[in-house]
C-alpha positions as CSV (number, residue, x, y, z in Angstrom):
1,X,176.3,-38.9,75.9
2,X,174.9,-35.8,74.1
3,X,172.8,-36.4,71.0
4,X,174.5,-34.3,68.3
5,X,172.3,-35.4,65.4
6,X,170.5,-32.6,63.6
7,X,167.0,-32.2,64.7
8,X,164.0,-31.3,62.5
9,X,162.6,-27.8,62.9
10,X,160.1,-27.4,65.7
11,X,156.6,-28.2,64.6
12,X,153.5,-26.5,65.8
13,X,151.6,-28.9,68.0
14,X,147.8,-29.4,67.5
15,X,145.6,-28.0,70.3
16,X,145.8,-30.1,73.5
17,X,148.8,-32.2,72.4
18,X,151.6,-32.3,75.0
19,X,155.3,-32.8,74.3
20,X,156.9,-35.0,77.0
21,X,160.5,-35.0,75.7
22,X,162.4,-36.9,73.1
23,X,163.7,-40.3,72.4
24,X,166.4,-41.0,69.8
25,X,165.9,-37.5,68.5
26,X,162.1,-38.0,68.1
27,X,159.6,-35.9,70.1
28,X,157.2,-37.8,72.4
29,X,153.7,-36.4,72.1
30,X,150.6,-37.3,74.1
31,X,147.2,-36.5,72.6
32,X,144.2,-35.4,74.7
33,X,142.5,-38.8,74.0
34,X,145.0,-40.5,76.2
35,X,143.8,-38.7,79.2
36,X,140.3,-40.0,78.5
37,X,141.4,-43.6,78.4
38,X,143.6,-43.1,81.4
39,X,140.6,-41.9,83.4
40,X,138.7,-45.0,82.2
41,X,141.6,-47.2,83.3
42,X,141.5,-45.5,86.8
43,X,137.8,-46.2,87.1
44,X,138.2,-49.8,86.1
45,X,141.3,-50.5,88.1
46,X,140.5,-48.7,91.4
47,X,138.0,-51.4,92.7
48,X,140.5,-54.2,91.8
49,X,143.3,-52.3,93.7
50,X,140.9,-51.8,96.7
51,X,140.3,-55.6,96.8
52,X,144.1,-56.3,96.7
53,X,145.2,-53.6,99.1
54,X,142.2,-52.5,101.3
55,X,142.3,-49.2,103.1
56,X,144.1,-47.1,100.5
57,X,141.2,-44.7,100.2
58,X,141.7,-42.0,97.6
59,X,145.2,-43.4,96.9
60,X,143.6,-46.2,95.0
61,X,142.9,-43.7,92.2
62,X,146.5,-42.6,92.2
63,X,147.5,-46.3,92.0
64,X,145.1,-46.7,89.1
65,X,146.7,-43.8,87.3
66,X,150.1,-45.4,87.8
67,X,148.8,-48.6,86.2
68,X,147.6,-46.5,83.2
69,X,151.1,-44.9,82.9
70,X,152.6,-48.4,83.1
71,X,150.4,-49.7,80.3
72,X,151.2,-46.8,78.0
73,X,154.8,-46.8,79.1
74,X,155.0,-50.2,77.6
75,X,153.5,-48.8,74.4
76,X,156.1,-46.0,74.5
77,X,159.0,-48.4,74.8
78,X,157.6,-50.4,72.0
79,X,157.4,-47.3,69.7
80,X,160.8,-46.1,70.8
81,X,162.3,-49.4,69.6
82,X,160.9,-48.7,66.1
83,X,162.4,-45.2,66.2
84,X,165.8,-46.3,67.4
85,X,166.1,-49.0,64.7
86,X,164.8,-46.7,62.0
87,X,167.4,-44.1,63.0
88,X,170.2,-46.7,62.9
89,X,169.2,-47.7,59.4
90,X,169.4,-44.1,58.3
91,X,165.7,-43.2,58.1
92,X,164.4,-39.8,59.2
93,X,161.9,-40.3,62.1
94,X,159.3,-37.8,63.2
95,X,157.4,-37.7,66.5
96,X,156.2,-40.7,68.6
97,X,152.6,-40.1,69.4
98,X,150.7,-41.8,72.2
99,X,146.9,-41.9,71.8
100,X,144.1,-43.8,73.3
101,X,144.4,-46.9,71.0
102,X,148.2,-47.1,71.6
103,X,151.0,-45.3,69.8
104,X,152.5,-44.5,66.4
105,X,156.0,-43.7,65.3
106,X,156.2,-41.4,62.3
107,X,158.9,-42.7,60.0
108,X,159.2,-40.1,57.3
109,X,160.6,-42.2,54.5
110,X,159.5,-45.5,53.1
111,X,161.7,-48.5,53.6
112,X,164.2,-48.9,50.8
113,X,164.6,-52.7,51.2
114,X,162.4,-55.6,52.5
115,X,165.1,-56.2,55.2
116,X,164.8,-52.7,56.6
117,X,161.0,-53.0,56.6
118,X,161.2,-56.2,58.5
119,X,163.7,-55.0,61.1
120,X,161.9,-51.7,61.8
121,X,158.5,-53.5,62.2
122,X,159.5,-56.6,64.2
123,X,161.7,-54.9,66.8
124,X,158.6,-53.3,68.5
125,X,156.7,-56.5,69.3
126,X,160.0,-58.3,70.2
127,X,160.8,-55.5,72.7
128,X,157.3,-55.8,74.3
129,X,157.7,-59.6,74.6
130,X,161.2,-59.1,76.1
131,X,159.8,-56.8,78.8
132,X,157.0,-59.3,79.4
133,X,159.6,-62.0,79.9
134,X,161.6,-59.9,82.4
135,X,158.4,-59.1,84.3
136,X,157.5,-62.8,84.4
137,X,160.9,-63.6,85.9
138,X,160.2,-60.9,88.6
139,X,156.9,-62.6,89.2
140,X,158.7,-65.6,90.4
141,X,161.0,-63.5,92.6
142,X,158.3,-63.5,95.3
143,X,156.5,-60.1,95.5
144,X,153.1,-60.1,97.0
145,X,150.1,-57.8,97.3
146,X,149.9,-54.8,95.1
147,X,153.5,-55.2,94.0
148,X,152.7,-58.7,92.7
149,X,149.7,-57.4,90.9
150,X,151.8,-54.6,89.3
151,X,154.4,-57.2,88.0
152,X,151.6,-59.4,86.7
153,X,150.0,-56.3,85.0
154,X,153.3,-55.3,83.4
155,X,153.9,-58.9,82.1
156,X,150.4,-59.2,80.8
157,X,150.3,-55.7,79.2
158,X,153.5,-56.2,77.3
159,X,152.6,-59.7,76.3
160,X,149.3,-58.4,74.9
161,X,151.0,-55.5,73.1
162,X,153.7,-57.8,71.6
163,X,151.3,-60.6,70.5
164,X,148.7,-58.2,69.1
165,X,151.2,-56.4,67.0
166,X,152.5,-59.6,65.6
167,X,149.1,-60.4,64.0
168,X,149.9,-60.4,60.2
169,X,147.7,-57.5,59.0
170,X,148.2,-53.8,58.3
171,X,148.3,-51.4,60.1
172,X,149.8,-53.6,62.8
173,X,153.5,-54.4,62.9
174,X,152.8,-57.9,61.9
175,X,151.3,-56.6,58.7
176,X,154.5,-54.8,58.0
177,X,156.4,-58.0,58.6
178,X,154.1,-59.8,56.2
179,X,154.5,-57.0,53.6
180,X,158.3,-57.3,54.0
181,X,158.1,-61.1,53.4
182,X,155.9,-60.8,50.3
183,X,158.1,-57.9,49.0
184,X,161.2,-60.0,49.5
185,X,159.7,-63.0,47.6
186,X,158.0,-61.1,44.8
187,X,160.4,-58.1,44.6
188,X,157.2,-55.9,44.5
189,X,156.5,-53.7,47.6
190,X,153.0,-52.7,46.3
191,X,152.0,-56.3,46.0
192,X,153.2,-56.9,49.6
193,X,151.2,-53.9,50.7
194,X,148.0,-55.2,49.1
195,X,148.4,-58.7,50.6
196,X,149.1,-57.2,54.1
197,X,146.2,-54.8,53.7
198,X,143.7,-57.5,52.8
199,X,145.0,-59.6,55.6
200,X,144.4,-56.6,57.9
201,X,140.8,-56.3,56.8
202,X,140.3,-60.0,57.6
203,X,141.8,-59.4,61.0
204,X,139.5,-56.5,61.6
205,X,136.4,-58.6,60.8
206,X,137.7,-61.4,63.1
207,X,138.2,-58.9,66.0
208,X,134.7,-57.5,65.6
209,X,133.3,-61.1,65.6
210,X,135.5,-62.3,68.5
211,X,133.1,-61.5,71.4
212,X,130.2,-63.2,69.6
213,X,132.4,-66.3,68.9
214,X,133.4,-66.5,72.6
215,X,129.7,-66.2,73.5
216,X,128.8,-69.1,71.1
217,X,131.6,-71.3,72.4
218,X,131.3,-70.6,76.2
219,X,127.6,-69.7,76.4
220,X,128.5,-66.6,78.4
221,X,127.1,-63.3,77.0
222,X,129.7,-60.8,75.8
223,X,129.8,-57.7,78.0
224,X,129.0,-54.3,76.6
225,X,132.6,-53.2,77.1
226,X,134.0,-56.2,75.3
227,X,131.7,-55.7,72.4
228,X,132.4,-51.9,72.2
229,X,136.2,-52.4,72.4
230,X,136.1,-55.1,69.7
231,X,134.1,-52.8,67.5
232,X,136.4,-49.8,68.1
233,X,139.6,-51.8,67.5
234,X,138.1,-53.5,64.5
235,X,137.1,-50.2,62.9
236,X,140.6,-48.9,63.6
237,X,142.2,-51.9,61.9
238,X,139.8,-51.8,59.0
239,X,140.5,-48.1,58.4
240,X,144.2,-48.5,58.5
241,X,144.1,-51.6,56.2
242,X,141.8,-49.8,53.7
243,X,144.1,-46.7,53.6
244,X,147.1,-49.0,52.9
245,X,145.2,-50.8,50.1
246,X,144.0,-47.5,48.5
247,X,147.6,-46.0,48.7
248,X,149.0,-49.1,47.0
249,X,146.4,-49.1,44.2
250,X,147.1,-45.4,43.6
251,X,150.8,-46.0,43.4
252,X,150.3,-48.8,40.9
253,X,149.0,-46.2,38.5
254,X,152.0,-43.9,38.9
255,X,154.5,-45.7,36.5
256,X,151.9,-45.0,33.7
257,X,152.2,-41.3,34.2
258,X,154.9,-40.3,31.7
259,X,155.4,-36.6,31.2
260,X,156.5,-36.9,27.6
261,X,153.2,-38.8,26.7
262,X,151.0,-36.2,28.4
263,X,152.7,-33.0,27.1
264,X,151.0,-30.5,25.0
265,X,152.8,-29.0,21.9
266,X,154.3,-25.7,22.8
267,X,154.7,-22.6,20.7
268,X,157.7,-20.3,21.5
269,X,157.1,-16.6,21.0
270,X,158.9,-13.4,22.1
271,X,157.6,-12.0,25.4
272,X,156.7,-8.6,23.8
273,X,154.6,-10.2,21.0
274,X,151.0,-9.0,21.2
275,X,148.9,-11.6,23.0
276,X,146.3,-11.8,20.2
277,X,149.1,-12.6,17.7
278,X,150.5,-15.3,20.1
279,X,147.1,-16.9,20.4
280,X,146.6,-16.8,16.6
281,X,150.0,-18.4,16.0
282,X,149.3,-21.1,18.6
283,X,145.9,-21.9,16.9
284,X,147.5,-22.0,13.5
285,X,150.3,-24.4,14.8
286,X,147.7,-26.4,16.7
287,X,149.8,-25.9,19.9
288,X,148.2,-26.4,23.3
289,X,150.5,-24.0,25.2
290,X,152.6,-20.9,24.7
291,X,156.1,-20.3,26.0
292,X,157.8,-16.9,26.0
293,X,161.5,-16.9,25.0
294,X,164.4,-14.4,24.8
295,X,165.9,-13.3,21.5
296,X,168.3,-16.2,21.7
297,X,165.5,-18.7,22.3
298,X,165.9,-19.3,26.0
299,X,162.5,-20.0,27.6
300,X,161.6,-17.4,30.3
301,X,157.9,-17.8,30.9
302,X,154.8,-20.0,30.6
303,X,151.4,-18.5,29.5
304,X,148.8,-19.3,32.1
305,X,145.6,-20.7,30.6
306,X,143.5,-19.2,33.5
307,X,145.1,-15.7,33.0
308,X,144.6,-15.9,29.3
309,X,140.9,-16.7,29.6
310,X,140.5,-13.8,31.9
311,X,141.6,-11.3,29.2
312,X,138.8,-10.1,26.9
313,X,139.6,-10.8,23.2
314,X,139.3,-7.1,22.3
315,X,142.1,-6.2,24.8
316,X,144.5,-8.9,23.6
317,X,146.0,-7.0,20.6
318,X,147.2,-4.2,22.9
319,X,148.8,-6.5,25.6
320,X,152.2,-8.2,25.4
321,X,152.2,-11.9,25.9
322,X,154.4,-11.5,29.0
323,X,151.4,-10.0,30.9
324,X,149.8,-13.5,31.2
325,X,153.0,-15.5,31.8
326,X,154.5,-17.0,34.9
327,X,158.2,-16.6,35.1
328,X,160.1,-19.9,34.9
329,X,161.7,-21.0,38.1
330,X,163.8,-24.1,38.6
331,X,160.7,-26.1,39.8
332,X,158.7,-25.1,36.7
333,X,161.1,-26.6,34.3
334,X,161.2,-30.4,34.2
335,X,163.0,-33.0,32.1
336,X,160.8,-34.5,29.4
337,X,161.8,-38.0,30.6
338,X,160.4,-37.5,34.1
339,X,157.6,-40.0,35.1
340,X,155.9,-41.9,37.9
341,X,156.6,-41.0,41.5
342,X,159.4,-38.7,40.6
343,X,156.9,-36.6,38.5
344,X,154.4,-36.4,41.3
345,X,157.1,-35.4,43.8
346,X,158.4,-32.7,41.5
347,X,154.9,-31.3,41.0
348,X,154.2,-31.4,44.7
349,X,157.5,-29.6,45.5
350,X,156.5,-26.7,43.2
351,X,152.7,-26.6,42.7
352,X,151.6,-24.9,39.5
353,X,149.1,-25.3,36.6
354,X,151.7,-25.7,33.9
355,X,155.3,-27.0,33.7
356,X,157.8,-26.6,30.9
357,X,159.3,-29.9,29.6
358,X,162.8,-29.7,28.2
359,X,165.1,-32.2,26.5
360,X,168.6,-33.0,27.8
361,X,170.1,-30.4,25.5
362,X,167.8,-27.7,26.9
363,X,165.5,-27.5,23.9
364,X,161.7,-27.2,24.5
365,X,159.8,-30.4,24.2
366,X,156.3,-29.2,25.4
367,X,154.2,-28.1,28.3
368,X,152.8,-30.4,30.9
369,X,149.4,-29.2,32.3
370,X,148.5,-30.3,35.8
371,X,144.9,-30.9,34.8
372,X,146.1,-33.4,32.1
373,X,148.1,-35.3,34.7
374,X,145.1,-35.5,37.1
375,X,142.9,-36.8,34.3
376,X,145.5,-39.4,33.3
377,X,145.8,-40.5,36.9
378,X,142.0,-40.9,37.2
379,X,142.1,-43.1,34.0
380,X,144.8,-45.2,35.6
381,X,147.5,-43.5,33.6
382,X,146.3,-45.2,30.3
């Protein structure tokens, strides 16, 4: 059945990234790093394949590449499950990207409810475990030789992907499940993110220490490859967990960013008033910003501080104030009540150095300067 859902506009792909097709309306992308890990899998698997099926010659490398595709095919099915459920729940989904450490599904909107977060997160590992179970049943069907090994490999790969992703720590799916649980209990998504992020950091440390723990328990030295993989995966998990914690801490500050509290007093002047006179009036009124208005008092422009500073004082008496203003567009006029994430989104949608704040009746409240918002954010919004 044709997929009639609207598709996002085509995105320019980074160098070396290949588009394989689409699943549930999401592009499937493969990064160049995947080919490096595929080559490594071929090198590792080809001797094993030769032992199981002697006499294959160069075909053992082809078989090794097929095993690499099988492994990452399992990852793709896992990620596709996330995409399908997110689509069904009404969330926009970007591309599914396959890279050397696995895959990632770009869900372009945060979960609105703990239940949605749980369902989107848990479906991936459950899908992997389901495929592992089906492969295990095929195992008992009686294949032998290389076919038996392929079934075992499919079962093991999916079981590994499923179990690993259920580990309760961000950025793994299990971390999102933990976040959903804490969010549901505390009614605070950011607290859930912090708990899951710190859990992810603990998991990262345990992964790095795992080869050494096995060595201490069994007495067998950890191989170089085991140690390097543990370090690589641990760094990946630590980086993802740290990013989640940093994001949550930043967002905790946002509710303190209230436009009304950060506004500068604004002086309204006619646009043809000499600039020197406008500056004199602003200083006399102790106003931090200047707004140009029509004869009926409708605001039409904001004086740019940077542009004002660039004008020499001896030239200002001969220049109208309009020469250093930016015309007011819809995005430069914000309600005085705007705050938190809504404020940040509005500023991001129309980047500028100053914004006009207006009351519900359209009257001028003041001017919000981006530098003041940045400074307040650095202070924690207090």
